[in-house]
C-alpha positions as CSV (number, residue, x, y, z in Angstrom):
1,X,-15.9,36.8,-35.1
2,X,-16.9,33.6,-33.3
3,X,-15.8,33.0,-29.8
4,X,-15.7,29.7,-27.9
5,X,-15.5,28.4,-24.4
6,X,-14.4,24.9,-24.3
7,X,-14.1,23.4,-20.8
8,X,-11.2,21.1,-20.0
9,X,-11.8,17.4,-20.3
10,X,-9.8,14.2,-20.5
11,X,-10.2,11.3,-22.8
12,X,-8.5,8.0,-23.2
13,X,-7.6,7.5,-26.8
14,X,-6.6,4.2,-28.5
15,X,-2.9,3.9,-29.4
16,X,-3.3,4.1,-33.2
17,X,-5.4,7.2,-33.1
18,X,-3.0,8.8,-30.6
19,X,-0.1,8.0,-32.9
20,X,-1.9,9.6,-35.9
21,X,-2.8,12.7,-33.8
22,X,0.8,13.0,-32.6
23,X,2.1,12.8,-36.2
24,X,-0.2,15.7,-37.0
25,X,1.1,17.7,-34.0
26,X,4.7,17.0,-34.9
27,X,4.0,18.2,-38.4
28,X,3.0,21.6,-37.1
29,X,5.9,21.6,-34.6
30,X,3.7,22.3,-31.6
31,X,6.6,21.6,-29.3
32,X,8.4,24.6,-30.7
33,X,5.5,27.0,-30.2
34,X,6.0,29.8,-27.7
35,X,4.2,29.5,-24.4
36,X,2.3,32.7,-25.1
37,X,1.0,34.7,-28.1
38,X,-0.2,38.2,-27.1
39,X,-1.2,41.2,-29.2
40,X,-1.4,43.9,-26.6
41,X,-2.6,46.4,-29.1
42,X,-6.1,45.1,-28.8
43,X,-8.1,45.3,-25.6
44,X,-10.8,42.8,-26.5
45,X,-10.9,39.9,-28.9
46,X,-10.1,36.2,-28.8
47,X,-8.3,34.4,-26.0
48,X,-7.4,30.8,-26.5
49,X,-5.4,28.1,-24.8
50,X,-4.3,24.5,-25.4
51,X,-2.6,22.0,-23.1
52,X,-1.2,18.7,-24.5
53,X,0.0,16.1,-22.1
54,X,1.6,12.8,-23.1
55,X,4.2,10.5,-21.6
56,X,7.0,12.6,-23.2
57,X,5.6,16.1,-23.5
58,X,3.6,18.6,-21.5
59,X,2.9,21.8,-23.4
60,X,0.7,24.6,-22.3
61,X,0.2,27.5,-24.8
62,X,-2.1,30.5,-24.5
63,X,-2.9,33.4,-26.8
64,X,-4.7,36.7,-26.9
65,X,-5.5,38.2,-30.3
66,X,-2.4,36.5,-31.8
67,X,-1.5,33.0,-33.1
68,X,1.6,31.0,-34.1
69,X,3.0,32.1,-37.4
70,X,1.0,35.3,-37.2
71,X,2.1,38.9,-37.4
72,X,-0.5,40.2,-34.8
73,X,-3.3,38.6,-36.8
74,X,-6.7,38.6,-35.1
75,X,-7.7,35.8,-37.4
76,X,-6.5,32.2,-36.9
77,X,-3.4,31.3,-39.0
78,X,-3.2,28.1,-41.1
79,X,-0.9,26.4,-38.7
80,X,-3.3,27.1,-35.8
81,X,-6.2,25.7,-37.9
82,X,-4.1,22.6,-38.5
83,X,-4.1,22.1,-34.7
84,X,-7.9,22.5,-34.6
85,X,-8.2,19.9,-37.3
86,X,-5.9,17.5,-35.4
87,X,-8.0,17.9,-32.3
88,X,-11.2,17.3,-34.3
89,X,-9.6,14.1,-35.7
90,X,-8.6,13.0,-32.2
91,X,-12.1,13.6,-30.9
92,X,-13.7,12.2,-34.0
93,X,-15.8,15.3,-34.1
94,X,-15.3,17.8,-36.9
95,X,-17.7,20.2,-35.2
96,X,-16.4,19.9,-31.6
97,X,-16.1,23.7,-31.3
98,X,-19.6,24.3,-32.5
99,X,-21.0,22.9,-29.3
100,X,-19.2,25.7,-27.4
101,X,-19.8,28.6,-29.8
102,X,-21.1,31.8,-28.2
103,X,-23.2,34.3,-29.9
104,X,-21.7,37.7,-30.4
């Protein structure tokens, strides 16, 4: 399994791209995701986090070996991958995680 470390960063995004990104985020109902997803049955694995901040929403979500719409899946779920795709669109970089990939 791949692991990533992506440092926090801020970007200013033009209004049209931000609107399209937010439409994607609304489609996956990010605002309804729990604050934490944790599979305590595993001692090692994948930890992840995302923080979205706009004029009308601040949402911080973290996970450890579990994902939204998952039943203690260790693998990413389709809805989680839609979030990754939305971020890639926003950054205009389909391979944005590749730069942070760690070898196992």
